N, C-alpha and C positions, 0 to 999 in steps of 0.2 A: 258747350252742348245744345243742341237745337232740336226740340220736339215740335212736330206738324201736326196739328189736327185740322180736318176739314169739317165743314158745316155747308149743309144745303139749304138754302130759301128760295121756297117757290112764291113768285108773282105772277098770278094768272098761267100763262102757258110757258113763261120763262122760270128756268132755273139757275139761281145764282149759286156758285160756290165760293165759300170764303174761306181763305186758310188763316188759322189762328196759329202764329209761330211762339213758342216759348223760348227766350233766349236770354241768357243771364238772369234768369228768375224772374224776368219782365214778360208780361202778356202783350204782345203786338198784333192786332188784327192789320194784316198787311196786305195791301194791294200792290206793294213793292218788292218783288222779289230779287234774286240776284241778277237774273237777266235785265231786270229794269233799272237797278242800280249800275249795271254795266253800262246801259245806254245812256245815263247820266254822263258817265265817264267819257263815253265816246262824244257826246256832244260838247262837253265842255273841253276836251281835246281839240276838238275842231274850233270851237272859237277862240282857244289860245291861239294856234295855227293861223288863223284869219285875223288876228288882233282884234278880237271883239270882246273889249275888256268892260264895256258898259253892260253888256247882256250878264257877262259871268257876275259882275257884282250886284246886279239889279235881281239875279234869279237866286244866288247863293251867298252874297256878301262876302266879307272876307275877315277872319278872326285877327289878323295881322295888321289892319289897316290903321288903327289907333287914332292919331287926330288927324290923319289924311282922308280925303275922299276915297271910298272904297274902290271905284274904278280906276283912279289915279294910282293908288295903292298897288293895286294888282298889276297894273301896266309896270309901274316902277321896279316891283320884285320879280316880274316875269323877265324884264329886261336886263335885270341886274343878273340873274341866273342864266340867262341865254349869255351874256358877254363873258360868263365865267366859264365856258365851256366850248369845245371846238366842234363846228358843224353847223349846219342851217336847219333850225327847229321847222320851218317850213316845209323842208324836204323829209322830215324824220316821220317814221311811222309809229305814232304812239300805240302803246299797249297799255289795257286797261285791266286792271285786276280788282276785285271786290271781295272782301273777306271780314267775318264777325270777329269782334273783341272777344277774348275771354271774359269770364266774369270779373267786373271792376264796379267800382264805386263812383265812376265819372259819369254815367248815362251815355256813353257812347257806345254805340251799338255797332256799326259798320263802318268800314274803311274802303275808300274807293280810291285808287291810285291810277294816275296817268303818267305813263313813263315815257319821256321822249328821249330814246336812246339815239346818241351821237357817236362822234368818231372817238377812238383811241378809250373807249370805255367810259365815256363820259356822258352827261345828259341832264336833263331836267325833270324832277319830279313834282307833279302837282297831288296834294292830297285832299279829298274831301271827306267830312265825317258825315254820319247819319246818327243823329240821337235817338234815345228811346222813344221819344216823342214823334219822330218821323221827319223832323226838319233836317235838312242837309245843307251843309255851309262848307264854304272853302277854308281849310285849315291852313295850310303852308304851301309855299313855292320854294325849291330849294335846288341846287345844282349838286352834281356828285361827279 
């Protein structure tokens, strides 16, 4: 359940509106709404299609890089997922969706999914997570 309250702050002639969102019992002063989270997904999808793995790793890290350099791990796992499906990822129209998690103990707040749908009901799914502290990181790259 999400509750949103708005506050207005005046600084001279400018009035700033701040949304305070209460989600999963956390208060998050958020300048990042669903549309902004979707923009992150669109940018990440574009970086994947352009094979800009360094930017992805620098901006969002990679939870599954383990002992590998993050940009190398992103590239390797993305190529592995692409090799498991039929179709050209560069010609895929990625769809991006964002949703908030239900109440949980993990401090995960939102999920951003970049879905590269390909031939024969196959594709590559890229998942990013936003934590309650506002940090967004690359969680997983998988094929289906």
